N, C-alpha and C positions, 0 to 999 in steps of 0.2 A: 705436797706440790705448794705451788710459789700461788702469792694470792693475785689472782686475776680476775677483774669483773667482767662478768658477762652482760650485755645487753640485748634485748628485745623491744618491740614494740608491739602493744596489743591494740589495732585497730576494729574498734568495736562496730563503728557503722550506726550506732544509736545511743541517746543518753544525753545528760545535761552537761557532760563533761566538755562538747563540744560547742565552742562560739558559732552557731548556726546563721546566725545573721550576719556576722562578719564578711564583706565583700571578698577577702581574701582567702577566704576557706576554698578549697575545690571539692569539684562534684565528686561525692563521696561512693556515686554507684558507676562512676564513668572509668574503664579500664585503664584510659591513658594516666587516672591519678594512681591508680595501683601502681601501674607500672615505676610512674616518676617515686613513687615512694619508696618501693623496694628498691630501686638503684639507687636513690638517695642513702639508704640504711647501709645498702652495699659498700659504697663508698666511705663511708662511716666504721665500717667491719663491723657491724652489728652479727649477733648470733642468729637471729631470727625476726620473723615477721608474721605477728597472730593476726589471723582474723577471726573475728567475733562472730555469730552465728546465732539464728535465729528460725526457729520453724513455720513461726507464724508472727505477724505483726503485733507488737506489745499492745496489750491491753489495760485498762485503768475502771474497775468496778464494771467490767462487761462490755466496756466500749472501748474503741480503738482509741492508741493514745496519741493525740493530733500531735502533741508535740514532739514526738520522733519522727525521721524520715520514713519513708515506707520503704523504700528500696532497700532489700538488704540479699543481693545474690548467694547462690550456693557457695560457700566457702572452698570445698574440694576444686569445683570449675574453676572459682577466681584464681587460687595456687597453681593448678595446672597451664593456665594461662602465663601466668608469672614464671614458672620453669624454665620456659623457653625465652624469659626477657630478661632474666640473671643467671648467674654462674656458680654463685658462693652461700648467698643467704640463704638462712632456713626458713623453710614454710611449714607453718602450722594452723592446722584447720580446727575451729571449736567442733565438735561433733557430740552430739547428745546420747546417753546410754538408755533413757527412758523411752524414747518411741523409736530410735532405730532400731536394724537387728541386725548380730554379730557377725553372721557370715558375710552379709552385702556390705557392710560398713569396714569390716577387714579387708574385703578386696577393693574398696574403691580406696582406701587408705595408703595399702601397701602399691596400687597401681600409682597413686603420688610419689610416694616414693623411690619406686622404680624409673620412674620416668624424669625425676628429677636427680639422677644420680646419688639417692641417700641424701636427702636434705628435708625429707617430709616428719612433721611431727604432728602428735594427735593432744590437742586439748581436751581432757575428758571432763563433761560438764553431765549434770542431772536437771532434771525441771520439774517444779511441783506445781503448775498452773493448768489448769484444765482447760483453758481456750487452746493450748496448743494439741492436747489431748483431743482436741475433736477435729483436728486433722487428719485424725488416723481411725481406721475401720475398729480397732478394738477400744477407741478413746479412753475416758477417765485418767485417773492420775493416780501416781503410787504417795501414799505416806512417807514422810522425810525420811525416815532410817529405811525403808523396803527400798527407797530409790537406790541407797548405798548397798544394799543387799544384791540389788539386780546390777548396779554397776560394776560390784566385784565378780560378779558372773558372767558378765560382758566381758569383763576387761579378759579374765582368764581365758575365755575361750578363744577372742582373737589372739593372743597371745601362743596360744596350741596352734590355730590356724597360719600362722607365721614361722612357727618352729618345726612343726610336721608335714610329712609328705603324705600321707593317707590320710583317710577318711577321719572328722572328728565328730563326736557326738556329745550332745548335751542335753538332759533331760529331768529339767526341775520345773515349778510352776511359776520361774520369771524367765528362765532362759530354754528354747527349744530350737534343738538345730542338728542337722546331719550334714554336714558339706567337706569337701575337700578343696583343697587350696589349690589355685588358679595362675597365681602371679609369682614370677620368679623372686628371689629375693635381692633388694637393694646392697649397693657397696657396705650402708651401715648397717645390714641384716634385717632390720625393720624398723618401722617409724619410732620416734623417740616419744616417750609419754608423759603429758604432763596433767598436773592436778592442782585444781583450787582448794586446796586443802585448808581449812579454818575450823569450820565443826569437826566435832571430834569423830563423824564418820567420816568427813573427809582428809582429816588426819591419817586417820587408818587406812583408808584407800590409798594414800599418798605413800604412806609407810611400806606398804606391801608391795605397790607396782610401779609407784611413778619413777621417773628420770629426772624432772624438775618439777619443782612446785611452785605457785603461788601463794600468796599471801596477802591479806592488809594490813599485817604488822610493820608499817614502816618506819616508826618511830625506833630509836636506837634500842631501849630497854626491852620494848615489845618484841623485837626483832630477835635479841638476842634470847628471850623467854621463849620463842616460838623456835627457833633453832635449838637448843635443847631439849625441848619436847620433843620436836620430831626425831632428832637423832636418837633419842632413848627410845622411841617406837622403831625407829629401824632396828637398833640392836636385838628387840625381842622377837623381830621378823628375821635374825638371821643376817641382816644385810650389815656393811661396813657404813661408818658414819659419813664417809666420803659419796656414799653411792647416788645420793641427790643433790641436784644444785636447787638453791633456795632463791628465788626470785621474786620479792614482794614486789606490787603494783606501783609506781610511783608517779608523781606529776612533778615538771619542773618549768617553772619559771625563772629565766636568765636576766641579769640586768648589768647596767655598766656600774652600777655602784649597790650598795645594800640597800638604800633609800628607794633608788630606781626600781629595783627588783620587787620589792616590798608593796610598792605602791602599786606597780603592775597586776602584782598577784591578787591585790583584791578590787582591783576593777575586773580581772576576770570572774572572780567568783561572785560577783554583782550582775555580771552578765551572764553567769550558767545558772544563778538562780535567779531568773527572769519573773516578772509578775504573775506571768500564765504559769509558770511552774509552781510560785508560792502556792495559787490556788489549787492546782492538781495535788499537791503534798497534803493539804488541809481534807482534801476528797477522800482521802486514804483512810484518814482517823475518822471522818465525820459519817462516811458510808455513804454519802450520797451527793447530787450535784451539786456544785457550789458557782456554778459558771456566771450566775446572776449577779454575785457579790463581785465589789468592786476592790481588787488587791492593794489598792492606795488608803482604802476605808478599814473600819473597823472590823474585828473578829464576827463571823457569821451569829448572827443572834436565835438560829437555831439549835436544837439540841442534836447531838449525834444520834444515830440508829443505834437500835437495842442490841445489845450482844457484840460478840465479837467478829471480825470481818471473817467471811469464810476464805481461808486460805489459798483456796484455788482461785482466787478472782482478785486479790488486791495485789500491789507490787511493793508492800513494806516487808519489812523481816519478820519472822516467826517470834521472835523476841519483842518487836514491838506491836504486834496484834493484840497482846496480854497488857493488860491495865492501861488500855486506850483512854479510858473516862478520866482517870488520874491526872495522864497526861495532860487532855485536855482541859481538864480543871486548872492545873497548874499555868497553859497558858494565856488561859484568860486572864489569871492574876496578872501575870507578867506583862500584859497587852495592856490591861489598866493601870499600873503602877507606871509603866513606862511610856505611855499615852503612843503605843506600838501599832501601827497597819498591821494587814496580813502580811504584805511583802517584808515590811521592817521585822515584824515577830518571825517569820521562816527563815530570815537573814540571821537571827540572833541566834534559833534555837538548832537550827540546822548544824552538826557537829562539823569543826572544820578538819579536815582531811591532812594529814601530815604530809606536806608537799617539803620539796627542797627548793629552797629560793632565795637567790642570791646573786653575787658575779661567777662567772664561770670557777673561778680560782676557790672561790668559798665551797662552792658545790663540790668540785673537784677532791678537795681535800676531806669532806664530808663522806664522799664516798669510799675515798681511800682507807679510812680509818674501820669505816664497814665491814670492810672485805677484807682488810688485814686482820680484823678480829675475830674473823669468820662470823659475823652477825648475820652476812647475807652473803650469797654468792655473785649478786647484781643485781639488776632491776628490769621490770617491765614497765615501760613507758607508756602510759597515757597521754597522748597530746590532745591540746587546747584548740589548735590550730594547725589543718593541712594543707600546705606542706611547712608552712613558715616556721611553726615552734620544732620542727624536726630537723630544717637547715639548720637552726639557732644551735641544737645540742651538735649537729656534726661538726657544724664550722667552728665553733665556739668551746664547746664543752670538751669533747672528744680529745684536742690537743693537748687540754690541759690535763686530763688523764694521763696520756702517755707520757708528758713529761713527768709524772709522779710515777712512773713506773708499773700503773697497775692496768694498763690496757694494752691490749695487742696492736702492734704497727703495721702486721700483715696478718692475713689469714695464712694458717698452718697447715691446714686440711679441707679437703672438698665436702666433707659431710657435715650434717648438723651434731652427730654424736663427737665428732672430731673438736669441731668449735667448742663444743658444751665440755672438752677435756672428762669426758663419760668413758671409761673403760668398757 
């Protein structure tokens, strides 16, 4: 297969990646915004538009995370509206296997696939927080690895419902159902399966079932290592190395010159990690309310709460929950040595994500190298402004990619599976 770059946009609706206070940012819950973004991406010949999903407003230590927008409408409902407003772009709904039910979700996804003419995809995710579980009759939450056990059984049941015509039954401690499919198959057969596979459990789930996989491994060497690991897992599951498209998450900042792009990227980072977000970041490690502390003042003079954070309540990663006292001690030493405020410390210790920063030509050259060496098959872009950042990519970066022969000049099919060159 010739080198071809595949592009999607991940529109999460929450989180610090957006410059929420920028006056040019569109209303993130207005249907007009969704339609405008989807049509812009279709003009840019993107493979897919991905919607994030949250079954409950995010929380931090049991309180609503006030720095996120509250509105996050249902993804499948939104994408159903976009199916009528677009004709080619793939429509991918993030949907949770921890708290949904297989027969119900499979029916709703296949309905979107059928009504859109074969353009639907399912971004498979799991959840490990208890506040989401509180929304549901059974409540509770699953341990990290058990989430992936349920996800595998859930996906297998959904695939059966999409491929069989008679009743499908499953009886385990994690999945219980007896159902008969009610929706005709779309032109692409079934929704395309996407999986964010970075953990060991996620990689195995992706290798077994996914058509497209996300990862956080955007730096070139890490992308190569990830691709090699995933392809080895595919072989162990009897799948060909080209069975899955690898689309790492990516941020893009373009400028007229390299210096202009670098300056824009630094400004964006400072605005993303606002003083208020810096305080909220430390609260996850201190395990208590720090809102009374001045973000431009010194680190909190109180000791963190005893014990590790309950993993059902915080938003930091499992890895970061361990050894937090050592981490806080190191931060105190760093802040004292460099005379850093809370905000300055968080800017320094928050890892810089690998983003693509440069002129359109520079970024196009870098992406061409990635796809020609099969480090990736494309990227799933997280914009910092909507619609401005996406207009910039479509109008300035896409033509450079086309000039290098790594990006389509027109859609060659009508389904999402065809866009992704999946057999």
